[in-house]
C-alpha positions in Angstrom: -21.1 39.4 151.3 -24.3 39.7 153.4 -23.7 40.5 157.0 -26.0 40.0 160.1 -25.6 43.6 161.3 -24.0 46.8 160.1 -20.8 47.1 162.0 -20.1 50.8 161.5 -22.2 53.6 160.1 -20.7 55.8 157.4 -19.5 59.2 158.5 -20.7 61.0 155.4 -24.3 60.4 154.4 -25.0 59.9 150.7 -27.4 62.2 148.8 -31.0 61.1 148.7 -32.0 59.9 145.2 -35.8 60.6 145.3 -38.1 62.8 143.3 -39.0 64.9 146.3 -35.3 65.7 146.9 -35.0 66.7 143.2 -38.1 68.9 143.7 -36.5 70.6 146.7 -33.3 71.1 144.7 -35.3 72.9 142.0 -36.9 75.1 144.6 -33.5 75.9 146.0 -32.3 77.0 142.5 -35.3 79.3 142.1 -34.7 80.9 145.5 -31.0 81.3 144.7 -31.9 83.0 141.5 -34.3 85.4 143.2 -32.6 86.7 146.4 -35.4 89.3 146.8 -37.6 86.5 148.1 -35.5 86.1 151.3 -35.1 89.9 151.6 -38.9 90.2 151.7 -39.2 87.6 154.5 -36.3 89.1 156.4 -38.0 92.5 156.3 -41.0 91.0 158.0 -38.9 89.2 160.7 -37.1 92.4 161.7 -40.1 94.7 161.5 -40.5 96.8 164.7 -37.0 96.0 166.0 -34.9 98.9 167.1 -31.7 97.1 166.3 -32.0 94.0 164.1 -28.3 93.2 164.8 -28.9 92.9 168.5 -30.4 89.9 170.3 -29.3 86.4 171.1 -27.4 84.2 168.7 -29.1 81.2 167.0 -32.3 82.8 165.8 -33.7 81.5 162.6 -32.5 83.2 159.4 -34.9 84.6 156.9 -33.9 81.8 154.5 -34.6 79.1 157.2 -38.0 80.7 158.0 -39.1 80.8 154.3 -37.9 77.3 153.5 -39.6 75.9 156.7 -42.8 77.7 155.5 -42.4 76.0 152.1 -42.1 72.5 153.7 -45.1 73.1 156.0 -47.3 74.2 153.1 -46.2 71.4 150.7 -47.0 68.7 153.2 -49.8 70.2 155.3 -47.8 69.8 158.5 -48.8 71.2 161.8 -46.1 73.2 163.6 -45.4 70.2 165.8 -45.1 67.9 162.7 -42.9 70.5 161.0 -40.4 70.5 163.9 -40.3 66.7 164.0 -39.9 66.2 160.2 -37.2 68.8 159.8 -35.3 67.3 162.8 -35.8 63.7 161.6 -35.0 64.2 157.9 -31.5 64.9 156.6 -33.0 66.2 153.3 -35.2 68.7 155.1 -32.3 69.7 157.4 -30.0 70.4 154.4 -32.8 72.2 152.5 -33.6 74.5 155.4 -29.9 75.1 156.3 -29.6 73.3 159.6 -26.3 71.5 160.0 -25.9 68.0 161.3 -24.9 69.3 164.8 -27.4 72.2 164.8 -30.5 72.1 167.1 -33.7 72.4 165.2 -36.1 75.0 166.7 -39.1 74.0 168.7 -42.6 74.0 167.2 -43.4 77.3 169.1 -40.4 79.0 167.5 -41.5 77.8 164.0 -45.0 79.1 164.7 -43.7 82.5 166.0 -41.5 83.1 163.0 -43.5 81.7 160.2 -46.5 83.8 161.3 -44.5 86.9 161.0 -44.5 86.5 157.2 -47.3 88.8 156.1 -50.0 88.2 153.5 -48.5 91.1 151.5 -45.2 89.3 151.4 -46.8 86.0 150.3 -48.4 87.8 147.4 -45.2 89.6 146.5 -43.3 86.3 146.5 -46.1 84.7 144.3 -45.6 87.6 141.8 -41.9 86.9 141.7 -42.6 83.2 141.0 -45.1 84.1 138.3 -42.5 86.3 136.6 -40.0 83.5 136.7 -42.6 81.0 135.2 -43.3 83.5 132.4 -39.6 83.9 131.6 -39.1 80.1 131.7 -42.0 79.6 129.3 -43.9 77.6 132.0 -47.0 79.9 132.3 -47.9 82.7 129.9 -51.0 83.7 131.7 -52.9 84.2 128.4 -55.6 81.6 129.3 -56.8 81.3 132.9 -59.7 79.8 134.8 -61.2 81.4 137.9 -63.2 79.6 140.6 -64.4 80.1 144.1 -64.3 77.7 147.1 -64.5 77.8 150.9 -61.6 77.2 153.3 -63.0 76.3 156.7 -61.6 77.6 159.9 -60.3 75.2 162.5 -63.2 75.6 164.9 -65.8 73.4 166.6 -69.3 73.6 165.3 -70.7 76.8 166.8 -73.7 76.9 169.1 -74.8 79.6 171.4 -74.2 77.4 174.4 -70.7 76.2 173.4 -69.7 79.8 172.7 -70.9 80.9 176.1 -69.0 78.0 177.7 -65.8 78.9 175.7 -66.1 82.5 176.9 -66.5 81.5 180.6 -63.6 79.1 180.4 -61.1 81.5 178.7 -62.0 84.5 180.7 -61.9 82.5 184.0 -58.4 81.2 183.0 -57.1 84.7 182.1 -58.6 86.3 185.2 -57.4 83.6 187.6 -53.9 83.9 186.1 -53.9 87.7 186.5 -55.1 87.4 190.1 -52.2 84.9 190.9 -49.5 86.7 189.0 -50.3 90.3 189.8 -52.0 89.8 193.2 -55.2 91.6 192.2 -57.6 92.4 195.0 -60.9 91.6 193.3 -63.8 89.3 193.8 -63.4 86.3 191.6 -64.9 82.8 191.2 -64.2 80.3 188.5 -67.5 79.1 187.0 -65.9 77.0 184.3 -67.3 73.6 185.6 -70.7 75.1 186.1 -70.7 76.5 182.5 -69.6 73.2 181.1 -72.5 71.4 183.0 -75.1 73.8 181.7 -73.7 73.5 178.1 -74.1 69.7 178.3 -77.6 70.0 179.7 -78.5 72.2 176.7 -76.9 69.8 174.3 -78.8 66.8 175.8 -82.2 68.6 176.3 -85.0 66.9 174.4 -86.9 70.0 173.6 -86.3 73.8 173.2 -88.5 74.4 176.3 -86.1 72.3 178.5 -83.1 74.3 177.2 -84.5 77.6 178.4 -83.6 77.2 182.1 -80.0 76.0 181.7 -79.5 78.7 179.0 -80.6 81.3 181.5 -78.2 80.1 184.1 -75.3 79.8 181.6 -76.0 83.3 180.4 -76.0 84.6 184.0 -72.7 82.8 184.7 -71.2 84.3 181.6 -72.3 87.8 182.6 -70.8 87.3 186.0 -67.5 86.1 184.6 -67.4 89.1 182.2 -67.8 91.3 185.3 -64.8 89.6 187.1 -62.7 90.0 183.9 -63.7 93.7 183.6 -62.6 94.3 187.2 -59.3 92.5 186.5 -58.7 94.5 183.3 -59.3 97.8 185.1 -56.9 96.9 187.9 -54.2 95.8 185.4 -54.5 99.0 183.5 -53.8 100.9 186.7 -50.8 98.7 187.3 -49.6 99.3 183.7 -49.8 103.1 184.3 -47.5 102.5 187.3 -45.0 100.7 185.0 -45.7 97.1 186.1 -44.3 94.8 183.4 -46.7 92.7 181.3 -49.8 94.3 183.0 -50.8 96.1 179.8 -50.5 93.1 177.6 -52.6 91.0 180.0 -55.2 93.7 180.2 -55.4 93.9 176.4 -55.9 90.1 176.1 -58.7 90.3 178.7 -60.4 93.3 176.9 -60.3 91.4 173.6 -62.1 88.3 175.0 -64.5 90.5 177.0 -65.6 92.2 173.8 -66.1 88.8 172.1 -68.0 87.4 175.1 -70.3 90.4 175.1 -71.1 89.8 171.4 -71.8 86.1 172.1 -74.2 87.1 175.0 -75.9 89.6 172.7 -76.6 87.1 170.0 -77.7 84.5 172.5 -80.1 86.9 174.2 -81.6 87.9 170.8 -81.9 84.4 169.4 -82.8 82.3 172.5 -84.7 84.6 174.7 -86.2 87.2 172.3 -86.7 84.6 169.5 -85.1 87.0 166.9 -83.5 85.8 163.7 -80.0 87.1 163.9 -78.5 87.9 160.5 -75.1 86.3 159.7 -73.2 89.6 159.7 -74.2 90.1 163.3 -73.1 86.7 164.4 -69.8 85.5 165.9 -69.1 81.8 165.4 -65.8 81.5 167.4 -64.0 83.5 170.1 -60.7 82.0 168.9 -61.2 82.8 165.2 -63.5 85.8 165.3 -62.8 86.7 161.7 -64.6 83.5 160.5 -67.5 84.1 158.0 -70.7 82.1 157.6 -70.8 80.8 154.1 -73.9 79.2 152.7 -73.4 77.3 149.4 -76.2 76.2 147.1 -78.7 77.4 149.8 -78.2 74.3 151.8 -74.6 73.6 152.9 -73.3 76.0 155.6 -69.6 76.4 156.1 -67.6 78.4 158.7 -64.5 79.9 157.2 -63.6 82.2 154.3 -64.6 82.3 150.6 -61.5 82.4 148.4 -61.3 83.2 144.7 -58.7 81.3 142.8 -57.2 81.8 139.3 -55.2 79.1 137.6 -53.3 79.0 134.3 -53.0 76.3 131.6 -49.9 74.9 133.4 -51.8 74.3 136.6 -49.9 77.1 138.3 -52.1 79.2 140.7 -51.6 82.7 139.4 -53.8 84.5 142.0 -55.7 84.0 145.2 -57.9 86.4 147.1 -59.5 85.8 150.5 -62.9 87.5 150.4 -64.8 89.1 153.2 -68.2 87.8 153.8 -70.0 85.7 151.2 -70.1 87.8 147.9 -71.8 86.1 144.9 -69.3 84.3 142.6 -70.6 86.3 139.6 -69.5 89.5 141.2 -65.9 88.3 141.5 -65.2 87.5 137.9 -64.5 91.0 136.7 -62.3 91.7 139.8 -60.2 88.6 139.2 -59.8 89.3 135.5 -58.6 92.8 136.3 -56.0 91.4 138.7 -54.8 89.0 136.0 -54.4 91.9 133.6 -52.4 93.8 136.2 -50.1 90.7 136.8 -49.5 89.9 133.1 -50.3 93.2 131.4 -52.0 91.6 128.3 -55.3 90.3 127.0 -56.6 87.1 128.6 -58.9 84.2 127.7 -61.0 83.4 130.7 -63.0 80.3 131.4 
C-alpha cells in the first residue's frame, strides 16, 4: 500500500547497490590484501613524533587518511568538499571507517593529514598496485605509451604589478599580526590599500608610459613593506632566542615571504625600469606557489605549473608519473621513462 509519508525510518540502513559502491569494495579488498600500504601512510603520519602513542584520542588513523585521500583524488574534491561528502554519504563513511555516531574531521584536519603523505609514499603505493595488477593479469607492462602534459598551478595570471600587490598584502598582514601578538616596538604602516590602488591603475593604464608612475610608487611601497617585515623578523628572532613561544615560527614565515618579495622586486626592476628581458628561470610567478614553472608549448601557449611525464599500459593503468623540473624537451624524457619502466617490470618493453 502506498502511504503519504514514511512513518518511521529503518534503524539499519541497507547496503547501497551502485557501481561506485562496488568499486570502493574492490579497493577495500586490495587494501586488505596489502597491509603495507597503510603501514607506509602511518609512517608518514608519525614522522618526527617523539612518542606516537601519546596525544589526544580521536586522531585519524592511517587507514582513514589513505582512504580519504583516495576519495578526494577519485572525485577531484576540495578539502571542504571532501569533509562534506564523507559526512553526508553513508557509503563513504563506511569505506573510510567512520561509524554512524562518529564525528567526521574538519576540512583543515583532512588537509593537514593528507598532506603528510609524501611523494615517495605515493610512488611506493603505486608500485604495490602495479605488482598486484601484474599478478592478477591486469597489466603486464610489456607494451606502454609515454606522453607529456602540463598540470597548471592554482594561481592567478601573474603580472609584475599583481605580484608586488600580493607581496605587500601578505607581508603587511603577517607583520601587523606579529606586532599585535608579540607587542613589537617597530615602525609599521599597512600599505595594502595603496598597493591595490596602484595595481588597478597599472591594469587600467592605456599605455606603457602611463604605467610607469604607478609602477614606481608600487615598487617603493613594496620596498617599504619589506623593510617593516625585516624589522619584525629581527625582533622576533631576538624573542625566539629568549624562549618566547611561536616567535621563531612567525619569523621564519616572514623571512620566507621577504625573500620572495625581493625576487619579485628584482624582476620588476629589470623588466619595467631597465627594459631587460628576464629569462624564465629567473622569474617567479607566484609567492604562494613559488615552485611553479613557466611552460611554453608549441612556441605559443604559455602555462604556469609543472610538466609531467606519464606512462600508461595496455590496460589503461598509469604505470609511472614523474613531475619534471623546468621545461625539458619531450624527446629527452623518452629514454628516462623507458628505463624507469624496465626498473619497475624488469623485462623488455614495447614503447609507443
